[in-house]
N, C-alpha and C positions, 0 to 999 in steps of 0.2 A: 575564489574557489569555495566550493561547498563539499563537505564530506558527509556521506550518509552510511550508517551502519544498521542493518536490519537484524532482528532477532525474534524468536518466538515460534518459528516454524516447527513442524513435527508431524507425527502420525496420529490420526484420530479416526474413529469409526463414524460412519454416516450418522448424521443427527447430532454430532458433538460440536464442540466449540473450541476455538483457538483465538489468541490475541497476538497480533504481530506488533512489534515496536520498531520505530526508526528514529535513531538518535542523529541529529544534525549538528554539524559544527562548521566553523569557517564563516564566510561572509553571508550568513543566512538572511541578514537584513536586506540584501539585494535580490531576494526571491519573492515572488508574489503568489505562488501556489505550490502545493505538494500533492503527490498522488501515489497510489499503489497500483502498479501494473502487475499483470500475471501472464505467465506463458505456460500453457499446457503442452505436454509432449506432442510434437508434430504440428503445433498450431502457432499462429502469430501471436506476438505479445499484444495485450489489450489493456487499456486503462480501466481498471475495475472501479476505482473510487478516487475522488479528488477533493481537496479543500483549499480555499483561497485564504489570503491573509485576513480577510474580513469575515471569514467563517462560512462562506457559501460552500455547500457540498454538492457533489454530483455522483451518480452511480449508474452503472450499466443495468439494464433490466434484469439480467441473470442473477444479480446479487441484491437488488432492492428488497428491503424488508428483512434481510438476513445479515447484511454487513453494515457496520457503522464506522465511519472514519472520524477521528477526533484528534485534537492536538492539545498539548500542554506547553504553552509558550515559556513557562518558567523552567521547564526541563528541556526545551528545544527538541521535543519528541512528538511524533505523530503515531497514532495507533490505528490498527484495523481490527475491530472486533468482529469476529466471524461466528455466526450462530447457524444452527441447523445445516451443517456442512453436508455437501453432496459429493459423490465421487467425481463429478465433473468439475469440482473446484480444485482438484489436484493440479499441482504445477509449481513453478518457481515464482515467488512473489518478490517484486522489486519495488523499493522506495525510490521516488524520483522528485526532483525539484525543478521549478521553472523560474528562470531569471527574469527580472524586470525588463520589459521591452521585448521579450521573446515570446513566440507562440508555440514553443516546443519545450519539452523537458530535457534539459541539457546535463543535469547532474544525476548520477545513478549510484545506488548501492550495489552490493555484490549479489544480493538475492538471498532468499531463504526458502527452503523447500517445504511444501505442504502436501501431505498425502492423506487422502480420505478413502478409507476402504468401505466396501459395501457389506 
């Protein structure tokens, strides 16, 4: 099992920045990727950014050039650096992990809320 705990959400004005953190514990050696999902009010959850165990990253077009996903393996933590935030970035952000041999993210944190005001 893998446990994930997010932190760092909050309120920010448009154009501002936030950094989200996700602390992982448990059998994290059995995971091969981690990601940040987000869910805006009334919308489906989407994978905003991901990073694999070998450091490959991926982003949806809406956040490319503004968000950066990074990891600190010594601290078992992944980060999501969010710059030039827009009101449409508002939502709940979830950290998730993908187990080896799986093609879906099966471990989830509780989520942290991000609100961007215009």
